[in-house]
N, C-alpha and C positions, 0 to 999 in steps of 0.2 A: 483560412483563418483558424476554423475549428478542427481540421486535420491536424495542424502544426500544435495546436492544444492537445487532442488526444495523445498525438503521440508523446508530448512531454509527459503526459500522466502515465504511459507505460511503464512497467517494472522494466529491470534487466533483463528478466527470462523472455517476457513478452517480445521485447527489442530484439532480443538475440535469436526468437524463434522467426520473427520477421525478416531480419536479415537472412537467416540459414534457408529462408524461403526463396530469396531472390539470387542467393549464390547456387543454391540448388539448381535453380534454372538454368544458371549461366553455364554452370561447371556438368552436370549430368546430362544436358540435353545433347550435347555432341556424342558423348558416349552412347546414348541411347539410341541415335540415330545410326553411329557406327555399327553398333550391335546388330540392329534391325538388318541393315545393308548385307552385312556379312552372316547373317541368318542365323545368329544368337537370338533367337526369339525370345526364350525366356528372360535373358538378361536383358532386353530391350523393353520388353513389356514390363518387368519388375523397375526398372529405372523410371518408366514412365509413370508407374503408379507412386513411385517416392515423390517426383516431382509434383504430381498431382495433389499429392496430401500436403507438401510442403505450401503449396500455393495457397491451396484452402484454408490452410492454418493462419497463413499471412493474411489473407483476406476476413477470417475471423478476427483477427487481432485487431484489424483496422476498425471492426466493426464493435469491439468490446466484448466479443464472446469467445476469447481464446480459453481453451479448457486442455490443462496439462493431460487430465487423465484419458481424454480421446489422443492425445498424442502417443500414450504409454501402449493404449490398446490397438490402435489403429496403425500408427507410422512405425513403431519399434519392428512388429511382426514383419510388416512389408520390406524394412531394412534389413532385418536377418535373415529373411528369404533371397533377399538380392545377394547379400553375402555369402551366405551356403553355395548359391548356384554360382557366383563368380569364383570362390575357392574351388569349388569342384572341376569347373570348366578350364581355368585359366591357371590353377594351383598358387604359387606363391605369389604371382602378381595378384591374385585374386584377394591374397591376406592382409595386402596394403590398404584394402577399403576398412578393413576393422578400426584402423586407429583414428580416422578422421569420424567414422560412427560411434565411436565410444566418446570422443571428445563433444561431439554432438549432444550423446544423452546427457552428458554433466551440466551441459550449459543451457539446455532447454527444458528440462524436468527438474522439479524438486528434488531434494537431496535423497530421500527415500525411495523415489521412483526410478531415479538415475541407478540407484543400486540395484534394484530388480532388473532393470534393462540390460545394465552391466554384467548382472549375472548371466541371464538369457544369452549377452552375446559370447559368454566364455562356455557357455554350456555347447554352442554352435561351433566354434572356433577350433576349441583345443581337440575334441575329437577329431574332427577334419584332419588338423595337424598333426594327429597321430596319426592317420590312415594313408594320407596323402605325402607328406614329407620323410626325410631321415632323421634319425633321432637327435642329431646336432643341430639340423635346422629346426626342427620343432623347439628344441630348449629353447634356441634364440627367439621365437616367435613367442613362445608363452613369457618367456623373460621380460621381454620389449613392451607385450600386453600388459603384464603386471606394473610395469616401471609407469607405463603411461597412464592406468587406473589410478594408482596411488596418487601421482602428482596432480593428476585432473580432478580428482576428490579433494585432496589438500587445498588446490588453489580455488576451488568452488567455494570451499568452506570458508576460506578467510576472506574471499570476497564477497561472499554472502554477510558473515557478521560484518564485515567494514560498510557493507550497503546498508543494513537496518541501522547501525548506529547514526551514521550520515543521515537517513532518513528521519530517525527519530531527533537528532539536532536539527535537523532543517522545520519539524512541525511543532517544536517543543520551545517554550520560553525559555530562556539560558537560566534567568534568576528564579523564577516561580517552579517549574517545573510543569505547568499549566500547558494546553495547546495555546498554538498563537494565530497570528491572522492568515498566515499561510494554508492551515485547515480550515477556515471558518467559513470561506464560501462555498466550497464543497460541502461542507457539513450543512449549511443551511439550505443548500440548494437538494439536499437529498431529503431534508426533513419535508420542503414543500411538495418534493415528488411522494414521499411517502404518505403525506396527509392526503393527498389527492388519490391515492390509491386504496389507504385503508379507512380514511374520514377520521383517524386519530386527531386530538388536539394539539398543537405545537405551542409553546409559550418561550419568548424570551424574557431574560432578567437583565437590564443592563445596571451596572454597579460603577457608581465613581466615589471614592473616599473626599472624605469633606474636609478642606483646608491641608491639603497635602502637604502644600508647600511648605505651610508653619513648621510639618513636622520636620522635614530637611532642613530648615533654617533653623531651627532651634536645637533639633537633637543631631543632626548630621546625615549626611547619605548613607552612611551604614545602618545606621538606625531605621532611617526609610525604609531601606532594604529589608531589613528584619521584618518590618511591619507587613511587607508587601508578602514575604514569604509565609509568616503566621496566619495572616489572611488565606493564602492558596491553600494551605494546610489546612485550614479550616473548612474550605470550599470541599475539597477532597472528601472529609469525613461527613459532610452534610447533604451532599449533592449523589444522587443514586447512580448506579453503574451505567444505566442506558442513557446517562444525560451527559454533558458535556460542559466543562468550562473552560474559558479562553480569558488569558489576558491579551486586551487590545494594545498595550501600551501603557506607560507611566503608572497612573494610579487607578486605570478605566478596566474593568471587566466586563466580560458576558457569559451568561448562563443558557444554553440550551435545553429545556424540558422536553423530551418525549412522552406523548401520550399524557400531558397534563394541559387541563383548560384553564380558564382565566381564574377560577376561584382558587385552584390549585397552586397557579403560578403566584398567585397574592400571599397565599399563607406561606408557602416556601421563602417567597421573598422578605415577608416580615420576619420568619424566624432566622433568615441571615442577617438582616439589619440587625436584630436585637443579638444575635450571636457575636457580630462584628464589635458591637458597643461595648460587650461585656467581656471580650478577649484582653487579657493582660499583657497589651503589645508593648507599653510604655509607661515607665515608673511613677508618672504622677498626673496622667491625663488617659481618658478613653479616645478611643479613633472611633469615628462614627462615618456614614456611607448612605448615601442616597440611591436609591434605586428605580427605576422605572420597568413597568411589566408590560408586555404587548402579546395578545394571543393572536395566531395566524389567522387571516382571513383570507377568503377566496380572490381577492383582488390583489393579494399581496405578490410584490416580488421580494427577492432577497434584501434590496436596499430598501424599499418602502417599509418593510416587515421593522428591520434595524432601526429607521427612522423613528418610526412609532415609539419603539421602546427609548431612546435617547431624548425625545419630546418630552416622554413622561419623566424620564430620569431629570431633565433642566427643571420640569414644573416644580418636582422637590427642591431641587437647589434655589428656586423663588421662593417659595413657602417655608424656609428656614431649616433646609436640610436635615441628613437623620430620619428621614421618611420615605414611604413607599408609595409611588403613584400608579396606577393602573389607568384601564381605558374609565375615565369618568370616575374611579372608584379611588378613594385614598384610604389606607390604612393605615390607621392611628398608631 
């Protein structure tokens, strides 16, 4: 189960690097064995080196330690060495390896690093094509290499932009633009790990708008949506860049404060409460909110931490609403 969850968190390039490692093992191993049997020692050794680095990268990916820079500095030179030896010993057949190598660079490396790797590949392949092949065949090799480079770069750029947009949509509440529940669990887990490592205090502010059903009933859902958007915009102006604001659903929000103790959390919560109350969101009434504050303690898990913030919030509801409740502390 943990392995599956880790796999689901991997991005496109990490998954591609893992898949290429497995494919490289299956495809290159027979070539490596054949080259060694036929005493093409350098080709066999370089093939084995590529397989080894690919598998090492796949192993690191599953451990969450994959580094594209290591791929650029280690794997790319080995691939280019294999390509140069293959071209020099097998001529036109060796050039065929340039195309899967080029595609792999664009798939497994960030765009700028892929351009560097591609430039290195061209520096290796074109002079060898000039030396080994006749002019007509050399021009065909360069033309196809240029075409594959262009379409690979174009495809990866389009795919990366699309993936970024999809990831943003998956992690963002469509109505307010705040982070949604998908990112919440991971953010809280990271906060707990960070506190354990650095001892920085972490605080949650749970927020629930008061009588929001009456807003929808009396003013309509469009006005209710405008209220939610207005409050979310207000959060973005008042919450630090290092903090995170989430919309949990309906009229419920949560703010994660990094490096903020209980006193800081209570002070900011009171500022938010007062700010919400004074926002001109409806023509003839103020919108108010109840807030619950909970500072992370050693015994907390993500669920117990959120539960304490929620309990304090509902204490505020019970005490008349439009109020901030912390750990046995009430901010008037």
